[in-house]
C-alpha positions as CSV (number, residue, x, y, z in Angstrom):
1,M,-7.4,9.5,12.4
2,S,-10.1,6.6,12.3
3,A,-8.6,5.3,9.3
4,W,-5.1,5.1,10.9
5,L,-6.5,3.1,13.9
6,E,-8.5,0.7,11.5
7,R,-5.0,-0.3,9.8
8,G,-3.8,-1.0,13.4
9,V,-1.4,2.1,14.0
10,D,-0.8,2.6,17.9
11,P,-2.6,6.0,18.8
12,D,0.8,6.9,20.4
13,A,2.6,6.2,17.0
14,V,-0.1,8.2,15.3
15,G,1.0,11.3,17.1
16,R,4.6,10.8,16.9
17,I,4.4,10.4,13.0
18,L,1.7,13.7,12.4
19,S,4.4,15.8,14.5
20,S,7.6,15.0,13.7
21,G,9.5,17.1,11.7
22,L,7.1,20.1,11.8
23,P,8.4,23.7,10.7
24,E,8.8,26.0,13.7
25,D,7.0,28.9,11.9
26,M,3.5,27.5,10.8
27,R,0.7,29.4,9.3
28,R,-1.9,27.0,8.5
29,P,-1.2,23.8,11.1
30,A,-4.5,22.7,10.4
31,S,-3.9,22.1,6.6
32,V,-0.4,20.5,7.4
33,L,-2.2,18.3,9.7
34,A,-4.6,17.2,6.9
35,Y,-2.1,16.6,4.5
36,R,-0.1,14.3,7.0
37,L,-3.1,12.4,7.9
38,T,-3.8,11.6,4.0
39,A,-0.3,11.4,2.7
40,L,1.2,9.2,5.5
41,L,-1.5,6.9,5.7
42,P,-0.2,3.6,6.1
43,P,-1.0,0.8,3.7
44,H,-3.9,-1.8,4.7
45,L,-2.6,-4.8,6.7
46,P,-3.0,-8.4,5.1
47,P,-5.8,-10.4,6.8
48,A,-4.5,-11.9,10.1
49,L,-4.3,-15.7,10.3
50,P,-7.0,-17.4,12.6
51,P,-5.4,-18.6,15.9
52,P,-3.8,-21.6,16.2
53,A,-6.6,-23.2,17.9
54,A,-9.2,-22.5,15.2
55,R,-6.7,-23.8,12.3
56,R,-6.8,-27.6,12.1
57,P,-4.2,-29.9,11.6
58,R,-4.4,-31.9,8.4
59,R,-5.5,-35.4,9.3
60,P,-3.2,-38.2,8.3
61,D,-4.3,-40.6,5.7
62,P,-6.2,-43.7,6.8
63,L,-4.5,-47.2,7.3
64,Q,-5.2,-49.5,4.2
65,N,-4.1,-53.0,3.6
66,C,-1.8,-53.8,0.4
67,D,-3.4,-55.7,-2.4
68,G,-0.3,-57.6,-2.9
69,C,1.4,-58.0,0.6
70,D,-1.2,-57.2,3.3
71,R,1.0,-54.6,4.7
72,A,-0.2,-51.7,6.3
73,F,0.3,-48.3,4.7
74,R,-1.2,-44.9,4.7
75,S,-2.8,-43.6,1.9
76,P,-6.2,-41.7,0.8
77,A,-7.3,-44.8,-1.4
78,P,-6.8,-48.6,-1.4
79,G,-4.2,-50.0,-3.4
80,R,-0.6,-51.4,-3.3
81,C,1.9,-50.5,-1.3
82,R,5.2,-48.6,-2.4
83,D,7.3,-51.6,-2.1
84,C,5.0,-53.9,-4.2
85,P,5.0,-54.0,-7.8
86,P,2.0,-52.3,-9.8
87,A,-0.8,-54.9,-10.3
88,A,-1.3,-56.4,-13.7
89,A,-4.1,-55.0,-15.7
């Protein structure tokens, strides 16, 4: 049952899943329980995302001054803004 709990299943849900649909006349209840514990084992859950406070938002690119018109724009590197023509080589 510990494998079920490690996979995030509520203990009450484990009891309901393992005891539902049992036959009226069982000769070997321990065998049925052992089979259900392995055959009905849920898959592993995907890794949980860190809490929102731990996730850092992406910082905006720094402000740069355009080499062509001296207008401020956000870019990871200095250069020209999108309104200026490309610099001649």
